[in-house]
N, C-alpha and C positions, 0 to 999 in steps of 0.2 A: 726780204718784208724789213722794214724797222722796226724795231723791239718793241717801240711805243703801239706798234699796230698788233702784235703778237700778244701781247699781256689779256687782253678784253677776251681773244680765242682761247687761251690756256686758262681762262677762267671757266668758261661755258665748258670746255671738256674736263675740268676738274672735278665741274660741280654733275656733271652728266658720270661720273665714272664714279662717283663716292657711292658708299652704303647706303641704301634706304632702311628708316627705322620703322618699325609699324608701330598696332598701340600695344606691345606687350613685352618690346624692348625697352629695357632705361639707358637714353641715348647721353653724349657727353653733358648736354644740358638741361638735363632731367627729365625730359619727356620719354613719354613709355611708347613703345614699338608694339609688332601682334605676333611676337616668337613664343608660341604657349610651353614652350621647354623652359622658357628664362622665369625667374624669380623677379620681377621688377620693384618688388617693396620689401625686397630683403625678410619676409617672415619665416623663410624656411619652404615656403611652397609655390612652383612654379601657376602659371596662369592657366593651365590644363586641368587646375583643382583648387584653385584659389578663386572665389566668386568676386575678388573685386581686389586686382593687383596691384592697383593703386593706393591701395592702404594695408600698412602693416598689423592695424589692429584687427582684420579680418581676415580672417583664415580658417579653414577644417580646424577644429578641436580647442577653438577659441571661446574663453567662459561669453555663451548669451547674457547682453544687456538690456534691458528694458527702454529701448531706445528708437524702435519702429526701422530698425537694418537686423538683417541677416548675419549676426557677427559670425557664426560659428560655420556658414557655409555649406547649414545640410539643408536648404532651399523654406524653413520655416522661420517667419520673424518672429522673436521674442518669445519662442518657446521656452518653456523653464522657468521664465519671470514673471513677477505680479502683472505684469501686460499682455500676456495671454490667459487667453480662454480655456482654461485645460480640460473643461467640461463639457465645452460648445452650448450652455444657454446663453448666452448672448451679454455675460457678465465677466469682465475680468476682475483681479482681487483689487485692482487701482478704483475700479468704479466700483465697490463693496460687497464683491461676491465674498461672503463669509465661510463658502467651503466650497472652493472650486475644483474638486473630488465628484461632488454630487450636483448632477442636472438639476435635480429639483428643488436644490438650495439656490436663492438669488436677490436680488433686490427686487420686492415687488409681488414676490410667490405667493402664495396662500399660506396660511400657519395652520399645520395639522396637530392634532396632538399626538407627539413623535418623542418627546423629550429633548429636540434640538431646536433650533431658531432657523425656521424655513425660507424667512423672510429678512432677514438678515439686518434686524432694529435691535440688536442685541437684547432680546425678550423670549425666552423660552414656550411655545406652546401658548403666547398670547390670544387671546379670543377664542380660545376653545375652553371645553369644558375641566381641563387640566390646571388653568391657569387662575391665580388666586386676582381676581380683580379689585377685590374690595383690602387686599392687606392683613386681612386676621389671619392667616395661616391655615385658611381653608377652602379647596375648589368647588366647582358643582360636583365633580367626580369626586370628590372628599364628602359629599352632603348639606355642601352650604347650599342653602334655597333660596338665600337671597344675597348672591354674590357682588351686589352693589352699596351693601350697607355695614360696613367693620363690624356692628354688634351683632348682626344676625348668623349666625353660626351655630352648629353643632353643639351643642353643650353650655352655649350662652344662658344667662339668666331669663326669663319672660319677663316683657315690661308690661305694667298696665293698659297701657294703649299700643302695645306693639304691634304694627300692622300684620305682623305674622302669624301672629295667633288667632286661632279660628274662632275666640271668644272676647270681648272687653269686658272690661270690670265696670259694672257702674254704679256698684252700690255695696256698702259690705265686705265682708271677708270672704275669701272661700269656706265652704262649710257650714256656714252660720248663715245661712238663708239667703247669701246674696242672689241677687238678679242678674242673667249672662244674657246679654242683647248679641246676637249674630253679626258678625261685622259684613 
C-alpha cells in the first residue's frame, strides 16, 4: 500500500485510540470532561463536591453573593445576603424588609402598637394610639383627645371657641355671670 493511501487510515486509527474527555476533565483545548475526582476549574474542589466545576468563583465555602446563584454550593441561592428572605415573609432586605428576622415585619404589614416599625415605612407605631399624629408630643395613649390638632393636648390652654371644650363662651367672663351655651 502506497504511503499516500496509508495516512487516512492512520488518522482514523489514531482518532479511535485517543482518550475521550467528558464534562469534568479539563482537556488541552480548555473544554471540560466528566471525571468526578478532577477539579476542572482549579478552585480546589473536585466535580463531585463542586456544584459548578466550570467556574472557580463557585465552590463549597465561598462567600455567598446576592446574584441569583448558589455560590457556596449549599443548595440555597443567595442565603445570608440582602437578596434572601430570611424570615419567609415574602420580602427580602433588597425589597424593603426592614427586619428580615421577624416574619410579622415587612412592607405592607399592619402596624400595631409595639414600639417598632411593622410596615417598614420608617415610622414606629404610626396609625396606632401610640403615634403622635399631630406632632404636639402627645398621642392618644398619652391622653391627647384630638390627635389631629396640634393645639389640642393635655395641659394646653383652652380657647374661647375651642371645639374640644364642652362649653362655648358667648359673653362676659367666667365667674361674672357669663352665659355658656352647650356646643
